[in-house]
C-alpha positions in Angstrom: -10.1 -6.0 -8.6 -7.2 -6.0 -6.1 -7.5 -3.4 -3.3 -4.4 -2.0 -1.9 -4.1 0.4 1.0 -1.0 2.5 1.6 -0.6 3.8 5.2 1.7 6.2 7.0 1.3 8.5 10.0 -1.3 10.9 8.7 -2.0 9.5 5.2 -0.8 12.7 3.5 2.5 11.5 1.9 1.0 8.2 1.1 -1.8 10.0 -0.7 0.6 11.4 -3.2 2.1 7.9 -3.6 -1.3 6.4 -4.1 -2.2 8.8 -6.9 1.1 8.2 -8.7 0.7 4.5 -8.4 -2.9 4.5 -9.5 -1.9 6.4 -12.6 0.9 3.9 -13.3 -1.4 0.9 -12.7 -4.1 2.4 -15.0 -1.5 2.9 -17.8 -0.5 -0.8 -17.5 -4.1 -1.9 -17.6 -4.1 -3.4 -14.1 -7.3 -3.9 -12.3 -6.3 -2.4 -8.9 -7.5 0.2 -6.5 -4.8 2.0 -4.5 -5.9 4.2 -1.6 -4.1 5.9 1.2 -5.1 6.2 4.9 -3.5 7.0 8.2 -2.2 4.1 10.3 -5.0 4.7 12.8 -7.6 4.0 10.1 -6.2 0.8 8.7 -8.3 -1.6 10.7 -11.5 0.1 9.4 -10.7 -1.1 5.9 -9.1 -4.5 6.4 -12.2 -6.6 5.7 -12.1 -5.3 2.1 -8.4 -5.3 1.2 -5.9 -7.6 -0.6 -2.7 -5.8 0.6 -1.6 -3.2 3.1 1.7 -1.3 2.3 3.4 0.7 5.0 5.5 3.8 4.3 9.2 3.2 5.2 9.2 6.0 7.7 6.6 4.1 9.6 8.6 0.9 9.8 8.5 1.0 13.6 4.7 0.2 13.3 5.0 -2.6 10.8 4.7 -5.6 13.2 1.8 -4.0 15.0 0.0 -3.5 11.7 0.8 -7.0 10.6 -0.8 -8.4 13.8 -4.0 -6.5 13.2 -4.2 -7.5 9.6 -3.4 -11.1 10.3 -6.9 -11.5 11.8 -8.3 -10.6 8.4 -5.8 -12.6 6.4 -4.5 -9.5 4.7 -0.7 -9.4 4.0 1.3 -6.4 5.0 4.6 -5.2 3.4 6.9 -2.3 3.7 7.2 0.1 0.7 10.7 0.4 -0.7 12.3 3.5 0.8 13.7 4.8 -2.5 10.4 4.2 -4.3 8.5 6.0 -1.6 11.0 8.9 -1.2 10.8 9.7 -4.9 7.0 9.1 -5.1 7.7 6.6 -7.8 4.3 5.3 -8.8 5.9 2.9 -11.4 8.2 1.5 -8.7 5.3 0.9 -6.3 3.3 -0.8 -9.0 6.3 -3.0 -9.7 6.4 -3.9 -6.0 2.6 -4.6 -5.9 2.8 -6.8 -9.0 5.7 -8.8 -7.6 4.1 -9.2 -4.1 0.6 -10.2 -5.4 1.9 -12.1 -8.4 -0.1 -10.0 -10.9 0.6 -10.1 -14.6 
């Protein structure tokens, strides 16, 4: 199972995104777990993650999050703005599949 963490300022908006993406991933039969947390909590979960995805409105923290995650060999990417803005779970799953090379 691939474990993905979405993060933003408080984790609230990314929580809605995680729920929509989890439903989309389940419908596709993908073995992934998608959770949401605030940026301040990311380091607490890095030892058990395959990918961190940052909300586009938190782009200014992307490099700092990458530096922290690098110590754990966890890749970090920015969530597409249009996907995030529309809470498009299918679009986020597309991004996850492409980034992680899932089938």
